[in-house]
C-alpha positions in Angstrom: 0.0 0.0 0.0 1.6 3.2 -1.1 -1.3 5.7 -1.1 -1.4 8.4 1.5 -4.6 8.0 3.5 -7.1 10.9 3.6 -9.7 11.1 6.4 -12.0 13.8 7.8 -10.3 16.4 10.0 -10.8 15.7 13.7 -11.0 12.0 13.5 -8.6 9.8 15.4 -7.3 8.6 12.1 -6.3 11.9 10.6 -2.6 11.7 11.6 -1.8 8.4 10.0 0.2 8.2 6.7 1.1 4.9 5.1 4.4 4.5 3.2 4.7 1.1 1.8 4.0 -1.2 4.8 5.4 1.2 7.3 3.2 3.7 9.3 4.3 7.2 10.1 2.3 9.0 12.8 2.2 12.7 13.1 2.0 12.8 16.9 1.3 16.0 18.8 -2.0 16.3 17.0 -4.7 19.1 17.1 -7.1 17.4 19.5 -10.8 17.6 18.6 -13.1 19.6 20.9 -14.2 17.1 23.5 -16.1 19.4 25.9 -19.2 17.4 25.3 -17.7 14.1 26.5 -19.8 12.3 29.1 -18.4 11.5 32.4 -19.5 7.9 32.3 -17.7 4.9 30.9 -20.3 4.4 28.2 -19.0 5.0 24.7 -20.7 4.9 21.4 -19.2 2.3 19.0 -20.5 1.6 15.5 -21.8 -2.0 15.7 -19.2 -4.2 14.3 -18.9 -7.9 15.4 -15.2 -7.9 14.2 -13.3 -10.6 12.4 -14.5 -14.1 13.4 -11.1 -15.7 13.4 -7.5 -14.8 12.9 -6.6 -18.2 11.6 -4.5 -18.2 8.4 -4.3 -14.4 8.3 -0.5 -14.4 8.4 0.2 -17.8 6.8 1.6 -16.3 3.6 4.3 -14.3 5.4 7.8 -15.7 5.7 9.0 -16.3 9.3 11.8 -13.7 8.9 9.3 -10.9 8.3 10.4 -7.7 10.1 7.3 -5.5 9.6 3.6 -6.5 9.9 0.8 -4.0 9.3 -2.7 -5.2 10.4 -4.4 -1.8 10.5 -8.2 -1.7 9.8 -8.6 -5.5 9.9 -11.5 -5.5 12.5 -9.3 -7.7 14.8 -10.9 -8.4 18.2 -8.0 -10.4 19.7 -4.3 -11.1 19.2 -4.9 -14.8 19.6 -4.7 -17.2 16.6 -2.0 -15.4 14.6 0.9 -17.6 15.4 3.0 -14.5 16.2 5.6 -16.7 17.9 6.7 -17.7 14.4 8.1 -14.2 13.7 11.3 -14.2 15.8 12.8 -11.3 13.8 9.8 -9.0 13.8 10.7 -5.4 14.5 7.5 -3.5 13.8 3.9 -4.6 14.5 1.1 -2.1 13.6 -2.4 -2.9 14.8 -4.0 0.4 14.5 -7.7 1.0 14.4 -9.0 -2.4 15.3 -11.3 -3.7 18.1 -8.6 -5.3 20.3 -9.4 -5.2 24.0 -6.4 -7.0 25.5 -2.6 -6.9 25.0 -1.5 -10.6 24.8 0.4 -13.2 22.8 3.6 -11.0 22.4 5.9 -12.9 24.8 8.2 -14.3 22.1 8.7 -11.1 20.1 12.1 -10.3 21.6 13.2 -8.3 18.5 10.2 -6.0 18.4 11.1 -2.4 18.5 7.8 -0.6 17.5 4.4 -1.7 18.8 1.4 0.4 17.6 -2.0 -0.3 19.2 -3.5 3.2 18.5 -7.2 3.4 18.4 -8.4 0.1 19.9 -10.4 -0.8 22.9 -7.7 -1.6 25.4 -8.4 -1.0 29.1 -5.2 -2.2 30.8 -1.5 -2.0 30.1 -0.2 -5.5 30.5 1.9 -8.4 29.1 4.7 -6.3 27.7 7.5 -7.3 30.0 9.1 -9.7 27.5 9.6 -7.0 24.9 13.2 -6.3 25.7 14.0 -4.4 22.5 11.0 -2.2 22.4 11.7 1.4 21.6 8.2 2.9 20.7 4.9 2.1 22.2 1.7 3.7 21.0 -1.5 3.1 23.1 -3.2 6.3 22.2 -7.0 6.4 21.7 -7.8 3.5 24.0 -9.7 3.2 27.3 -6.7 3.0 29.7 -7.2 4.5 33.1 -3.9 3.7 34.8 -0.3 3.9 33.7 1.2 0.6 35.0 3.3 -2.5 34.2 6.0 -0.6 32.2 8.9 -1.2 34.6 10.6 -3.8 32.4 10.6 -1.7 29.3 14.1 -0.2 29.8 14.7 0.4 26.1 11.6 2.5 25.3 12.3 6.0 24.2 8.9 7.0 22.9 5.6 6.5 24.8 2.2 7.7 23.5 -0.9 7.7 25.7 -2.9 10.3 24.0 -6.7 10.4 24.5 -7.2 7.7 27.1 -8.9 8.1 30.6 -5.7 8.6 32.6 -6.0 10.9 35.6 -2.6 10.5 37.2 1.0 10.5 36.0 2.6 7.5 37.7 4.6 4.3 37.4 7.1 5.7 34.9 10.2 5.2 37.1 11.5 2.2 35.1 11.6 4.1 31.7 15.0 5.4 32.2 15.7 5.9 28.5 12.4 7.7 27.7 12.9 10.8 25.7 9.4 11.5 24.4 6.1 11.2 26.5 2.7 12.2 25.1 -0.2 12.4 27.5 -2.5 14.9 25.8 -6.2 14.9 25.8 -7.0 12.5 28.7 -10.2 14.5 28.7 -13.1 12.7 30.3 -14.3 15.7 32.2 -14.2 14.3 35.7 -11.1 12.3 35.0 -8.3 14.4 33.5 -4.7 14.7 34.5 -4.7 17.5 36.9 -1.1 17.5 38.2 2.4 17.4 36.8 4.1 14.8 39.0 6.2 11.6 39.1 8.4 12.7 36.2 11.6 13.4 38.1 13.0 9.9 37.3 12.8 10.6 33.6 16.2 12.4 33.4 16.5 11.8 29.7 13.1 13.2 28.8 13.4 15.6 25.9 9.7 16.1 24.8 6.6 16.3 27.0 3.2 16.7 25.5 0.4 17.1 28.1 -2.1 19.5 26.4 -5.9 19.4 26.8 -5.9 18.2 30.4 -6.8 19.8 33.7 -3.4 20.9 34.9 -3.5 24.1 37.0 0.2 24.6 37.8 3.6 24.1 36.1 5.6 22.2 38.7 7.9 19.3 39.5 10.0 19.6 36.3 13.3 20.3 38.2 14.7 16.8 37.3 13.8 17.1 33.6 16.7 19.3 32.6 17.0 17.9 29.1 13.5 19.0 28.0 13.6 20.6 24.6 9.8 20.7 23.9 7.1 21.3 26.4 3.4 21.4 25.4 1.0 22.5 28.1 -1.6 24.1 25.8 -5.2 24.1 26.6 -5.0 23.7 30.4 -6.3 26.1 33.1 -2.9 27.4 34.2 -3.0 30.9 35.4 0.7 31.7 36.2 3.8 31.1 34.1 6.3 29.6 36.4 8.3 26.4 37.2 10.6 26.6 34.1 13.8 27.7 35.7 15.6 24.3 35.3 14.7 23.9 31.6 17.8 25.7 30.2 17.7 23.6 27.0 14.1 24.4 26.1 13.6 25.1 22.4 9.8 25.1 22.0 7.2 26.1 24.5 3.6 25.4 23.5 1.2 27.1 25.9 -1.8 28.4 24.0 -5.2 28.7 25.6 -4.2 28.9 29.2 -4.8 31.8 31.6 -1.5 33.6 31.4 -1.9 37.4 31.8 1.5 38.6 32.8 4.2 39.8 30.3 6.5 40.0 33.3 6.3 36.3 33.9 7.0 35.6 30.2 10.2 37.6 30.5 11.3 36.2 33.8 10.7 32.6 32.8 11.8 32.5 29.1 14.2 35.4 28.4 17.3 33.5 29.8 16.8 30.4 27.6 19.2 30.8 24.7 18.0 27.9 22.7 14.3 28.9 22.8 13.1 29.5 19.2 9.3 29.0 19.3 6.5 30.0 21.7 2.8 29.6 21.4 0.9 31.9 23.7 -2.2 32.8 21.7 -5.5 32.4 23.4 -4.2 33.6 26.7 -5.4 36.8 28.4 -2.1 38.5 27.6 -2.7 38.0 23.9 -6.4 38.9 24.0 -5.9 42.1 26.0 -2.7 43.3 24.1 -4.3 42.6 20.7 -2.2 44.2 18.0 0.7 44.9 20.4 1.0 41.2 21.5 3.5 40.0 19.0 5.7 43.1 19.3 5.7 42.7 23.1 6.7 39.0 23.0 9.4 39.8 20.3 10.8 42.6 22.4 10.9 40.5 25.6 12.3 37.4 23.9 14.6 38.5 21.0 15.9 35.0 20.5 12.6 33.8 19.0 12.2 32.7 15.5 8.5 31.9 15.7 5.6 33.3 17.7 2.5 31.2 17.4 2.0 30.2 13.8 4.0 33.1 12.4 7.7 33.5 11.8 9.5 36.5 13.5 10.6 39.0 11.0 
């Protein structure tokens, strides 16, 4: 399959591009407006009984296959594939299926990339044998708790966008993690409300936690390698807590409650690597109106981009 997929804007699928049998994902998406989400666990699914059996689905593939793409196959389970036959498998893409449980992966010791984006998974489990795993995508599932990741020492990229997670926890074992995406855990009564338990992630370079319920920037003192921080669309009223982030290059903070240009200067002027800030949709932008960009440019002369516009 070589065609680039085209889907309606705002769907969970819109950031997927197929190139050959590989899948490239534009993470850090623009998250659809979910203010109308219900507080209950009930979700509306189009009636689909799913595939009756997985038997024979992979029979034509040689045992030394390194890349398997089973997106959009209406799979309900990982049983019945005979995945243990693929000892050299490096990439397994199971996007947009009906899978409810992670299982049958114990023998995939060479697996580096596991993509379970947009399924019906409720629990992170049965991943401890994936000793070579580097990228794990569990976005757009029904996961409530970050757990059972301690053995994944090689993981560098973890995607948990648009689940039902309310607390950042149990990440201590991911000592090589460089990219963490937790945006849009937006069930209204069950959003992430506190930046916490990240101090063990000393190699973290990118943190995406937009569209949650965070009210304060805090507890980032141990994440001194952060280059990209996305806290957009949270109810944060004061710009603070960035003193330790001396390597920061991009700061995404649109649609919060920041009102003070003085805080912008005190928190960001001393960061020599900072090239991009997004502050639109904050009171300081709405109140300054036409003078907003000029004020930001004056306070932060190192910038190359303010919101969507390049600095001239």
